[in-house]
C-alpha positions as CSV (number, residue, x, y, z in Angstrom):
1,M,18.7,-6.0,10.3
2,S,18.7,-3.3,7.6
3,E,18.8,0.4,7.4
4,F,15.8,2.2,5.8
5,C,14.4,5.7,5.1
6,I,10.7,6.4,4.9
7,V,9.2,8.3,1.9
8,G,6.4,10.4,3.5
9,G,5.7,11.9,6.9
10,G,2.0,11.4,7.6
11,G,-0.1,8.8,9.4
12,H,0.8,5.9,7.0
13,A,4.5,6.7,7.4
14,R,4.2,6.5,11.2
15,V,2.6,3.0,10.8
16,L,5.4,1.9,8.7
17,L,8.0,3.3,11.1
18,Y,6.5,1.2,13.9
19,G,6.4,-1.9,11.6
20,L,10.1,-1.5,10.6
21,Q,11.2,-1.0,14.2
22,Q,9.2,-4.1,15.3
23,L,11.1,-6.1,12.7
24,G,14.4,-4.9,14.1
25,H,15.3,-2.5,11.3
26,Q,17.1,0.8,11.7
27,V,15.2,3.9,10.3
28,R,17.5,6.7,9.4
29,G,14.8,9.3,8.8
30,Y,12.0,10.4,6.5
31,T,11.4,12.7,3.5
32,A,8.3,14.8,3.1
33,P,7.2,18.2,1.7
34,R,7.8,19.7,5.2
35,D,9.2,18.8,8.6
36,E,6.5,17.1,10.6
37,G,8.3,17.7,13.9
38,V,8.0,15.5,16.9
39,S,5.1,13.5,15.5
40,M,7.5,11.4,13.4
41,A,10.1,10.9,16.1
42,I,12.9,10.4,13.6
43,P,15.1,12.9,11.7
44,F,13.7,14.9,8.8
45,L,15.9,14.3,5.7
46,G,14.4,17.0,3.6
47,T,12.0,17.1,0.7
48,D,12.0,14.5,-2.0
49,D,14.1,16.8,-4.3
50,D,16.6,17.5,-1.4
51,F,16.9,13.8,-0.7
52,L,17.3,12.7,-4.3
53,D,20.0,15.3,-4.9
54,R,22.0,13.6,-2.1
55,C,20.7,10.0,-2.2
56,A,24.2,8.5,-2.2
57,L,24.6,9.7,1.4
58,F,21.5,7.8,2.7
59,P,20.3,4.2,3.0
60,E,19.7,2.3,-0.2
61,M,16.4,0.9,1.0
62,A,13.1,2.7,1.6
63,V,9.4,2.2,2.3
64,L,6.7,4.2,0.6
65,G,5.0,6.1,3.5
66,L,2.7,8.1,1.3
67,G,-0.9,7.0,2.1
68,K,-3.7,6.5,-0.4
69,V,-7.3,7.5,-0.2
70,T,-8.1,8.2,-3.8
71,I,-7.0,7.0,-7.3
72,G,-4.0,8.8,-8.8
73,H,-0.5,8.3,-10.1
74,Q,1.6,10.1,-7.5
75,R,2.6,7.2,-5.4
76,L,4.0,5.1,-8.3
77,A,5.6,8.2,-9.8
78,L,7.4,8.9,-6.5
79,L,8.5,5.3,-6.1
80,E,9.9,5.3,-9.6
81,R,11.8,8.6,-9.0
82,Y,13.5,7.0,-6.0
83,Q,14.2,3.8,-7.9
84,A,15.9,5.7,-10.7
85,C,18.4,7.0,-8.1
86,G,19.2,3.4,-7.0
87,I,16.8,3.2,-3.9
88,D,15.3,-0.2,-3.4
89,F,11.8,-0.7,-2.0
90,P,11.6,-4.2,-0.4
91,V,8.3,-5.7,0.4
92,L,7.3,-5.1,4.0
93,Y,5.2,-7.7,5.9
94,A,4.5,-6.4,9.4
95,Q,5.2,-8.7,12.3
96,G,1.5,-9.1,13.0
97,A,0.6,-9.9,9.4
98,I,-0.2,-13.4,8.1
99,V,1.2,-14.0,4.6
100,H,1.0,-17.5,3.2
101,G,3.7,-19.1,1.0
102,R,3.3,-18.7,-2.7
103,V,2.3,-15.1,-2.4
104,D,4.1,-12.7,-4.8
105,S,4.4,-9.0,-4.0
106,G,5.8,-6.2,-6.0
107,A,8.3,-3.5,-4.9
108,G,7.1,-1.1,-2.3
109,S,4.1,-3.2,-1.2
110,V,3.2,-3.5,2.5
111,V,1.0,-5.9,4.5
112,L,0.1,-4.5,7.9
113,D,-0.8,-5.8,11.3
114,G,-3.6,-8.3,11.4
115,A,-4.0,-8.4,7.6
116,V,-4.1,-11.8,5.9
117,V,-2.9,-12.6,2.3
118,V,-3.6,-16.2,1.3
119,T,-1.7,-18.6,-1.0
120,G,-1.6,-18.0,-4.7
121,S,-2.3,-14.3,-4.5
122,R,-0.2,-11.7,-6.3
123,L,0.2,-8.0,-5.3
124,G,1.5,-5.4,-7.7
125,R,3.9,-2.6,-6.9
126,A,3.2,-0.1,-4.1
127,C,0.1,-2.0,-2.8
128,I,-1.2,-1.4,0.8
129,I,-3.0,-4.3,2.5
130,N,-4.1,-2.4,5.6
131,T,-4.9,-3.4,9.2
132,H,-7.1,-6.5,9.4
133,A,-7.8,-6.6,5.7
134,T,-8.1,-10.0,4.0
135,V,-7.0,-11.0,0.5
136,D,-8.1,-14.6,0.0
137,H,-6.5,-17.3,-2.3
138,D,-5.6,-16.5,-5.9
139,C,-6.4,-12.8,-5.9
140,V,-4.5,-10.6,-8.3
141,L,-4.0,-6.9,-7.5
142,G,-2.5,-4.4,-9.9
143,D,-0.1,-1.7,-9.0
144,D,-0.9,0.9,-6.3
145,V,-4.0,-0.8,-4.9
146,H,-5.1,0.0,-1.4
147,V,-7.2,-2.5,0.4
148,A,-8.3,-0.5,3.5
149,S,-8.7,-1.7,7.0
150,G,-11.2,-4.5,7.5
151,A,-12.0,-5.0,3.8
152,T,-12.4,-8.5,2.4
153,L,-11.5,-9.9,-1.0
154,S,-12.8,-13.4,-1.5
155,G,-10.9,-15.9,-3.5
156,G,-10.0,-15.2,-7.1
157,V,-10.8,-11.5,-7.1
158,I,-8.9,-9.4,-9.7
159,V,-8.4,-5.7,-9.0
160,G,-6.9,-3.2,-11.5
161,D,-4.2,-0.6,-11.1
162,R,-4.7,2.3,-8.7
163,C,-7.9,1.1,-7.1
164,M,-9.1,2.1,-3.7
165,I,-11.0,-0.6,-1.8
166,G,-12.6,1.2,1.2
167,T,-12.8,0.3,4.8
168,G,-15.0,-2.8,5.5
169,A,-15.9,-3.3,1.8
170,N,-16.6,-6.9,0.6
171,L,-15.8,-8.3,-2.8
172,I,-17.4,-11.7,-3.5
173,H,-15.6,-14.6,-5.1
174,A,-14.0,-14.0,-8.5
175,V,-15.3,-10.5,-9.3
176,R,-13.2,-8.2,-11.4
177,I,-12.6,-4.5,-10.7
178,C,-11.3,-2.3,-13.5
179,A,-8.5,0.1,-13.0
180,D,-9.1,3.5,-11.4
181,S,-12.1,2.4,-9.4
182,V,-13.0,3.4,-5.8
183,I,-15.1,1.0,-3.8
184,G,-16.7,2.9,-0.9
185,A,-16.5,1.9,2.8
186,G,-18.8,-0.9,3.6
187,A,-19.8,-1.6,-0.1
188,T,-20.5,-5.1,-1.3
189,V,-19.4,-5.9,-4.9
190,I,-21.3,-8.9,-6.4
191,H,-20.8,-8.2,-10.1
192,D,-17.8,-7.2,-12.2
193,I,-17.0,-3.5,-12.4
194,I,-16.0,-2.6,-15.9
195,M,-16.3,1.2,-15.8
196,P,-14.0,3.4,-13.6
197,G,-15.7,5.4,-11.0
198,T,-16.9,5.4,-7.4
199,Y,-19.1,2.6,-6.2
200,V,-21.1,2.5,-2.9
201,G,-23.8,0.5,-1.2
202,T,-25.0,-3.1,-1.1
203,P,-24.9,-4.2,-3.8
204,A,-22.4,-1.6,-5.0
205,R,-23.6,0.9,-7.6
206,R,-21.8,3.7,-9.4
207,I,-22.4,7.2,-8.2
208,A,-19.6,9.1,-9.9
């Protein structure tokens, strides 16, 4: 059993709070731009700046509770700010997740309830494999990739940094997705994506 804090105070942070408690960990509190009140059910530790000014007083381990619905650099930047102050971000596999052996995951990555990550796969830093998502064998995900609820990556898929794979999307075997791409909810990717942008439909096509 370890003691954690949560970086973030929204819905994703509440999911991680539940996951940590189910695994038997203590959660000291959370940081966020503002106090979220009773919805978080744990103490508010202040803003990121407040916390980092006093980080020696708090747990040395954290989870990244800032969610991700678009591309952007803020999640990794926040993780790196905390790491520079000596805060560690262990990988979190929820009690209800299935993660095979020979899966490598970077700092701050989480695999949530009902999600499956299959042998030979590699997750970068700060990845989210959300509820009931599937990452099949030998996939490679870059840093800060969100595979949203119910999405499926078939074997050998490669996803670049900061990508967002929407709810229920399907990526067929061995396709490659370049960095900074958004795959819309329910889209089906059957060819490599080599230009950043937003892709929707079946088969997926670029709209922005």
